[in-house]
N, C-alpha and C positions, 0 to 999 in steps of 0.2 A: 504494500500500500504506500503510495507516494506521500511524502510530507508536504506541507503547505507553504514552502518558501518561494514558490514559483513567482506569483504575483507579477511585479514589475520587471522581474529578471528577463522575461521573454521579450521585453522591449530592447534589451541589450544584444547586440550582434557583434560577432568577431569580424575581422577583416575578410574571413573566408566567405561570409554572406555575399559579398559583392562579386565573388568569383563563381558561386554556385547558381546555376540557372533553375529558376522555379522555387516554390516554397519548400522549406525544410520539412521533411517527414517528421523530424523530432519535435517540431512545433506542436503537433497534435497531442503529444503526451501531456503538455501543461506542466512540465517539470524542467528544472535547470540545475546548474552547478550548486552543490551543497544539499540537494534533495536526496531522499533515500527511498528505496522500495525493495520488495522481497523477490527472490529468484530461487529456482531449483536449477542447479548447474548440470549441464550435459557433458558430452565428451570433448576432449581437446582436439584441435585440428592438427594437421601435419606440421604446423609451425609452433606447436606447444602452447597455443592460445586458447582461451575459453571464450566462446561467443555464444550468446543466448538471445533468443527472440523474446522481446517484451512488447506486447501490444503492437505487433507487426514492425517493430523497430529493432535493429541489431544492437546488441549491447556487448562491449568488450569488458571482461571482468578480470581484474588483477587480484591475486591473493586467495583464489578459490581452488577447490579440488573437485573433480567430477563426482556428481552424485550428492553433493552437499546442498542443504537448504540454508540460504544466507540472506542477509540484508546488505545491500550495496549502496555506496554513496556516489553520486555523480560528480566526477572530477572535471569533466569538460563535455560540452555538447557540440557535436559536429553535425553537418547537414543531414547525414544519413545514418549516424550511429551515435551511441553514447560511450564515453570512456569512464569506467567506474572502478572502484576497489571495494573489497569486502570489509565491512566494519563490524559485523556481528554474525556469528554462526549459530543457527538454530539446531541443525542436525549436522554434526561434523563427521568427516571421514576418519576411519581408524588410522589412516596414513598421515593425519595432521599432527604437527609438532609445533612447539613454540620456537620461533626464530631466535638464534643467538644474537643477531644484530638488531639494534634498536632502530635502525633506519630501513629495515626490510620492507615495511609497508609503504614507505614514501619515496624511496629513491629509484625504484623499479629496476635497479641493476641486477639484483638477485630475485628473479621471478618465482623461484621455487624453494626459498629457504624455509617455508612453512610446511614442506612436504618431506616425509622420511626419505633418507637417501636410497633405500632399497626401491621405493616407489618411483623416485626420480629416474633411476636406471631403467625401470620398466617403461615409464613414459617415453623415454628417449628411443627405446627399441620400437615402441608403438608408432612414434613419429616416422621412423624409417619405413615401417611396413605400410603406413598410410600413404606416404609419398610414392612408394613403388606401385600402389594400386592405380595410379594415374597412367601407367604405361603397361599395356597388356603383356608385352614380351618379358617383363621382369616382375610381374605381380607375385609369382610364386617363388621368388628368390629365397634362398636360405639365409636368414638373418640371425646371427648369433646373439646371445645375451650381451648386453652392454658391458664393456670392460670398465670396471670401477676405477676411479682415480685413487692414488695412494693417499692423497690429502683432500678432505672435503672443504677445508678452509685454508687460507694462507698460501695458496698455490700460485697465484698470479705474479708474473715477473714484469708486468707492464701495465701502467695505468695512464689514462688521459683524463685530467681533471679540468673542469670548467671553473672560471673565476668570475665572481660577481663584480659588476662595474662600480658599484657605489661603495661597498665596504670591504671588498677584497676577499669575500668568503670563498672558500675552495670546496668543491664537491662535485655532484653529478646533476645533470638535467633530467627531470622526470619525463619519461617517454610520452605521457599523456598530456600533462598540463604544460610542459615545456618550461617549467619554472625551476630555478636552481635550488638544490637541496644541499646546504652545507653539511659536510661530514668530518667529524673529528678523527675517526679511525674506520678504515674499510677492512672487514674481516676476510675478504677474498685476497687481499694484497699481502705480499711478503713484508716482513717487519721493516726492512730498509725503506720501502715505499711509504709506509705509515710514518716513519721518522720525518720524511720530507713533508708529508701532509700536515703533521702537527706543527712543524716549524714554519710553514707558510700560511697557515690559517689566519685570515684577515690581515695579511701583511703584503700580499702580492699586488703589484700595480702595473698598469700599462699593457695588459694582455687579457685575453678572454679564455685562453687555454694554455696548459703546459703538460708535458708528458714526463713520466719517470719510468726508466727501465733498470732492471737489476740483473746482474749475473749471479744466479743462484749458486753456481759452482765455483765462482771466483770472488764474489764479494764486490765486484765492480758496480758502480751506479752511474747512470747517465740521465741528466735532467736537461730538458730542452724546452724553450730557448733559455737564454741567460736570465735569471731571476733578479729582480730589484724590488726593494721594499717601497713603501709609500713616500719615502724621502729620496728615492732614486739611487739609494746605495745598495751595494751587494748584500745578500742576506746571510752570509756565513755558510751557505750551502754551495758546494761546487756545482756549477751549472754551465750550460752553454757549450758542452763538449760535443764531439762528433761520433764517437764509437765507444763500445764497451766490449769486454771479453766475457764469454760464457763457455762453460765446459759441458759436453755431452758425451757420455760413455768414454770418458778419459781423454777426449780430444778437445782442444781449445778452438773456439770460433770467435772471430771478430765480427761484430754486428754494428753497422751504422744505424744512426737514429732513424733514417728513412727506409731501412731494409726490414723486410718481414722476418719475424722469428716467432715460433710458437710461444704462447703465453704461459704454458704449463710445462716447464722443463722436464720434470721427472716423468710425466706421462708421455711426453714426446720421445724420451729415450725408450720407453717400453714399446711405443709404436714402431720405431726404427728397428728394434730387435725383432718384433713380430714380422715385419716385412722381410728382414734378412732371413729369418728361419723359414718363412713360407717359400721364398725364391730358391732355397736350397742351392746356393751358389757354390760352385766347385773351384773357382779361380780361373775358369776358362771363358766365362761369359762376357759379352759386350752388353753394357747396360746404358740406357738413356734415362736421365732425370730431367723431365720437362717441368717448367715453372719451378725452377730449382731454388729460388731464393738465394741464401748465402751458401748453399751447397750441402745442407745437412745430410740428406739421403745419399748424395753422390760420394761425399767424403767418408761417411761412416760405413758405406758398403764397398768402397774401393779396395780394402784389403782382401775382399772375398771374390773379386771379379778381375777379369783380364784388362778391361778398358771401360771407363765410365765417361759419358758426355753429360755435362750439366748445362742446360739451356735456360737462360733468364734474360728478360728485357729491361730490368732495372739496372742502370749503370752503377749505382752505389752497391747493390747486392752482388753484381758481377765482380766489382773491385774487392768486396769482402770475400767472395768465393775464391778468387785467385789467391788471395792472401791465405785463406784457410786451407787451400789445397797444396801449399808449399810442402815439399818433401814427398809428395805422392806423384810419381811420374806417369801413372796410368789414369789421371783425371784431367780432362780438358773442359775448361769453362768457356762457354760460348755466349757472347752478347747478341741477342736477337729475339724476336717474337717466336714462340714455340711453333706456331702454325707455319711460319716461313722456313725456319731451320729444318723442321721435320719434313716439310714438303720437298726439300732439296737433298735430304739425307739418302744416300745410296747404299751404304754398307749393311751387312747382315747385323741384325740385332736380336739378342736373346730375351731381353726383358725391357719393358718401358714402365717407368713410374710417372704418373700424371698427378700433380698436386696444384690444381688451379685455384684462383680466388673464388669468392662466393658465386660469381656468375658462371662458373664452370668452364669447360673446354670450348675453344673455338671449333666450329665444325670442320675446318681444315686440319686441325690436330687429329680429330677422330678419323678422318679420311686417310691421313698420312700413316697413322698407326695401323689402320687396316691394310694399307699397301705394304708396310714393313713386315707385318705378320709375325711379331715376336712370339716366342713360346708362352710368355707370361706378360700380363698387363696388370698393374696395380693402380687403382684410382683412389686418391685421397680427397675427400670432399668435406667441406664445412657447411654445405647447404643441401638439404635433402631434396629440394626441388630440382636443382641443376644436376645433382647426382643421378636422380631417376632418369632424367632426360639423356644424360651422357651414357649411362649404362644401356639404355634402350638402343642408342646409336651404335654402341660397341657390339652388342649381341646381334644387331642386324648385319654385322660384318662377319669375320671369321672367328669370333670369340664366343666362349661359353662362360657364363657367370657361375663361379663355383660357390662363393658365399660372401657375405658382407659382415664385417666386424665393426659395430658401433663402439666408439672410444669416447669415454667421458673426459674430454679435455677441459670442460667448463662446469664443474659441480655448482649447484645452487641456481643454475640458469637453465633456460630451455634450449641452449645451443648444444650441438652435437657434432663431433667429427666422425667420419666413417671411412673405413678402409675396405675397398672391394677388390676381390681377387678374381681375375679372369684368365683363362688359358686358351691357346690357339687350338682350333679344331678345323681341319681341312674339310 
């Protein structure tokens, strides 16, 4: 039942009103920001989001669990849906727990801190299965149980903080309201990152964002850009550098601030070991690492292969990759777009690792891999939608999908990494 705060609120319109053609469907509800009403929550979608129909209007719910009866508060009204959060639970799920973080209900960075970790892992596997159902050729793929992370909290080696313009508060922007939530300590972050967060709170000036990266295996810390306090003076925290060092499986990597690196170092190590073991490399294979970043897969697998080509289009990552590959005479780091380099590649290849960004593989990459016909293809995906599309394209060629291993790289959130294993079949 809606509360009665609506009144004059419906006269207020966001800037989006001028962009939306026609009356807002949400107008008919007679409710607005701050009002509450009751819902029974259905299933999550393949993005890990809870959407519910309320009086023919779509409602996005944060902080709920499927099957619960809840009261939600409207955080923001959009033309065609409402953004809400759970404020009271009438009938709770047995999987509900009390979040350890006091910001869990307001910052939206940890969407699932109120859910037991065992259930989070199941939700993530369900997301993969749901995404695959959109592609007939991979609907029945074998999806393994989600690989749990060694740490549920304190695992992140990288943070990007937003800064308030008026008072210099440091925190995160709420995904629904777009308002800044100041944070004193983030439980997902490595302790070294929280040291920076504490030291900079209400002291940063002249910027809207800054990032902090930590070498979990080295103790290095990289803060960008250079920080200054409200008097324009340095803050006593080393900042403005360009690189840090990180260790994975005993090997040191240099990582530029602009280069991609997995945010969960320990879980990334386990993922590399899993790929190494599944490829069963004998030391005779030619391997391609496409979308290679700073060369993690290429360099850590090089001791087990005859030759490894690492393809990357980011100049900073290629520079890092070349530095990281020093001492390995069987690694060649190539600057270029994967779709171009692979299309021109003529040598025999035994295995290809594809680790694209969230948008997935370029169609020419899929075509080139099909032409090269390696014995094994490994697809590493951080987006279930693009993963399903890419897998469907690969199995339309000469490959068979053996299985998919979901990897929880991001506990407490709805994000999931997946490693898919395919083999060539003539």
